[in-house]
C-alpha positions in Angstrom: -102.4 -1.4 12.6 -102.5 1.6 14.8 -99.5 3.6 16.2 -99.7 1.9 19.6 -99.4 -1.6 18.2 -96.4 -0.5 16.0 -94.7 1.1 19.0 -95.1 -2.1 21.1 -93.8 -4.3 18.2 -90.8 -2.0 17.7 -90.1 -2.0 21.5 -90.1 -5.8 21.6 -87.7 -6.0 18.6 -85.4 -3.3 20.2 -85.3 -5.0 23.6 -84.9 -8.5 22.1 -82.1 -7.2 19.8 -80.2 -5.6 22.6 -80.5 -8.8 24.7 -79.3 -10.7 21.7 -76.2 -8.5 21.2 -75.5 -8.6 25.0 -75.9 -12.3 25.6 -76.3 -14.1 22.3 -79.9 -15.1 23.1 -83.3 -13.4 23.6 -84.5 -12.0 20.2 -87.0 -14.7 19.3 -87.9 -15.3 22.9 -88.9 -11.7 23.5 -90.0 -10.5 20.0 -92.0 -13.4 18.5 -94.7 -13.7 21.2 -95.2 -9.9 21.2 -95.3 -9.5 17.5 -97.5 -12.6 17.2 -100.1 -11.1 19.5 -100.7 -8.4 16.9 -100.2 -10.2 13.5 -100.6 -13.9 14.3 -98.0 -16.4 15.4 -97.3 -17.9 11.9 -96.7 -14.5 10.3 -94.6 -13.4 13.2 -92.4 -16.6 13.1 -91.9 -16.3 9.4 -91.3 -12.6 9.3 -88.9 -12.7 12.2 -86.7 -15.4 10.5 -85.1 -12.6 8.6 -84.0 -10.3 11.5 -83.1 -13.4 13.6 -80.9 -14.7 10.8 -79.4 -11.2 10.2 -78.7 -10.7 13.9 -76.7 -13.9 14.0 -74.7 -13.1 10.9 -73.8 -9.7 12.4 -72.6 -11.1 15.7 -70.7 -14.1 14.1 -68.9 -11.7 11.7 -68.1 -9.3 14.5 -66.7 -12.0 16.8 -65.2 -14.3 14.1 -61.8 -14.3 15.7 -63.3 -16.4 18.5 -64.1 -19.5 16.4 -61.4 -21.6 18.0 -62.7 -20.9 21.5 -65.6 -23.3 21.3 -64.8 -27.0 21.7 -65.9 -29.3 18.9 -67.6 -26.4 17.0 -67.3 -27.6 13.4 -68.8 -31.0 14.1 -71.5 -29.4 16.4 -72.6 -27.1 13.6 -73.1 -29.9 11.2 -75.0 -32.0 13.8 -77.2 -29.0 14.7 -78.3 -28.6 11.1 -79.1 -32.3 10.8 -80.9 -32.1 14.2 -83.1 -29.3 12.9 -84.3 -31.4 10.0 -84.7 -34.4 12.3 -86.8 -32.3 14.7 -89.4 -31.9 12.0 -89.7 -35.7 11.8 -89.8 -36.0 15.6 -92.7 -33.6 15.7 -94.8 -36.1 13.8 -94.1 -38.8 16.4 -94.4 -36.8 19.7 -96.7 -34.1 20.8 -95.3 -30.6 21.4 -96.2 -30.9 25.1 -94.2 -34.1 25.5 -91.2 -32.4 23.9 -91.5 -29.3 25.9 -91.8 -31.4 29.1 -88.7 -33.3 28.3 -86.8 -30.1 27.6 -88.0 -28.5 30.8 -86.9 -31.5 32.8 -83.5 -31.5 31.2 -82.9 -27.7 31.7 -84.2 -28.1 35.3 -81.6 -30.8 36.1 -78.9 -28.5 34.7 -80.0 -25.7 36.9 -80.0 -28.0 39.9 -76.5 -29.1 39.0 -75.3 -25.5 38.8 -76.9 -24.8 42.2 -75.3 -27.8 43.9 -71.9 -27.5 42.0 -71.4 -23.9 41.1 -67.8 -24.5 39.9 -68.7 -27.3 37.5 -67.8 -26.8 33.8 -67.8 -28.9 30.7 -64.2 -29.5 29.6 -61.8 -32.1 28.2 -63.2 -35.2 26.7 -66.6 -34.4 28.2 -66.6 -31.2 26.1 -65.4 -32.9 23.0 -68.0 -35.6 23.0 -70.7 -33.6 24.8 -70.8 -30.7 22.3 -72.3 -32.6 19.4 -75.0 -34.0 21.7 -75.9 -30.5 22.9 -75.9 -29.3 19.3 -78.2 -32.2 18.3 -80.6 -31.4 21.1 -80.6 -27.7 20.0 -81.4 -28.6 16.4 -84.1 -31.1 17.3 -85.6 -28.6 19.7 -85.8 -25.9 17.0 -87.2 -28.2 14.4 -89.8 -29.8 16.7 -90.9 -26.9 18.8 -89.4 -23.7 17.4 -87.4 -23.2 20.6 -83.6 -23.7 20.5 -82.6 -21.2 23.2 -82.6 -23.5 26.3 -80.3 -26.3 25.0 -77.9 -23.8 23.3 -77.8 -21.5 26.3 -77.1 -24.4 28.7 -74.5 -25.8 26.3 -72.6 -22.5 26.1 -73.0 -21.8 29.8 -71.5 -25.2 30.7 -68.2 -24.1 29.2 -68.0 -21.1 31.5 -67.0 -18.9 28.5 -66.2 -15.2 28.7 -68.9 -12.8 27.6 -67.9 -12.3 24.0 -67.1 -16.0 23.5 -70.5 -17.0 24.9 -72.3 -14.6 22.6 -70.3 -15.9 19.6 -70.8 -19.5 20.4 -74.5 -19.2 20.9 -74.9 -17.0 17.8 -73.0 -19.2 15.4 -75.1 -22.2 16.5 -78.3 -20.1 16.1 -77.0 -19.0 12.7 -76.9 -22.5 11.4 -80.3 -23.4 12.9 -81.9 -20.1 11.7 -80.4 -20.6 8.2 -82.0 -24.0 7.9 -85.2 -22.6 9.2 -85.2 -19.7 6.8 -84.7 -22.1 3.9 -87.5 -24.3 5.2 -90.1 -21.6 5.5 -89.1 -20.2 2.1 -89.2 -23.6 0.4 -92.7 -24.2 2.0 -94.0 -21.0 0.3 -94.6 -19.2 3.6 -92.3 -16.3 2.8 -94.4 -14.0 0.6 -93.4 -10.5 -0.5 -95.2 -8.8 2.3 -93.5 -10.9 5.0 -90.1 -10.5 3.2 -90.5 -6.7 3.2 -91.6 -6.6 6.8 -88.7 -8.9 7.8 -86.2 -6.6 6.0 -87.6 -3.5 7.7 -87.4 -5.2 11.1 -83.8 -6.1 10.4 -82.8 -2.4 10.5 -83.5 -1.7 14.2 -82.3 -5.3 15.0 -78.8 -4.6 13.7 -78.6 -1.2 15.4 -79.5 -2.6 18.9 -77.6 -5.9 18.4 -74.5 -3.8 17.9 -75.3 -1.7 21.0 -75.7 -4.9 23.0 -72.3 -6.2 21.7 -70.6 -3.1 22.9 -72.2 -3.3 26.3 -71.0 -6.9 26.7 -67.4 -5.7 26.7 -68.1 -3.3 29.6 -69.7 -5.8 32.1 -67.8 -8.1 34.5 -67.7 -11.9 33.9 -69.5 -12.4 37.2 -72.4 -10.1 36.2 -72.5 -11.7 32.7 -72.8 -15.2 34.2 -75.7 -14.0 36.4 -77.5 -12.5 33.4 -77.1 -15.8 31.5 -78.4 -17.8 34.4 -81.4 -15.4 34.7 -82.2 -16.0 31.0 -81.9 -19.8 31.5 -84.2 -19.6 34.6 -86.7 -17.4 32.6 -86.7 -20.0 29.7 -87.2 -22.8 32.2 -90.2 -21.0 33.6 -91.6 -20.5 30.1 -91.1 -24.2 29.3 -92.8 -25.3 32.5 -95.7 -23.0 31.7 -96.1 -24.4 28.2 -95.8 -28.0 29.5 -98.6 -27.4 32.0 -100.9 -25.0 30.2 -100.1 -26.1 26.6 
């Protein structure tokens, strides 16, 4: 691999890691397609499980004081883990295009709701009973399509959390999902020594720029943070629509 390719891969990891630290989402979305273009998608997905897992551990530990700020979190984490396993079984029954289309429709309806009712938020009994449902969707989505970002981002945004609480909530959910995924690829024999070494190396810039993103989160206003999250959700919706149409 030449220097240009390495530079592009590093840039993707740096940008994705900063976005992860800033918003709680973005590392797999940005890094995996770019890395996969040079080393193949399977190798990219397996290798990136390590920096993705490490990034979530780093954020969750840094914001651990916010655990009680997320409604129904304990049950939701357990449901998300089960959903990740269930998603693998769902993949056998439905095509990826069908799953992506369903997800794109669901995220699209949420965006329409936000547009029509900008002050709406998930709270009270709706939050208590809705949280496990969102978590289940996130786990199934990860297991079936490798994409958990849209349902988790929509879930956290529906609470209208502050910047740090949003980042923590999304990251602790991704931590459970990424942990199950890491165990899965290792158990399947996909994590060889080369991929393990590359994943550990990639984790170094990941931690550095995740931390930089976390520090930036504290300096931006809630209004700007909300706009950034909505921009990410819109970007993910566009990607889902593209995958549903093009395949």
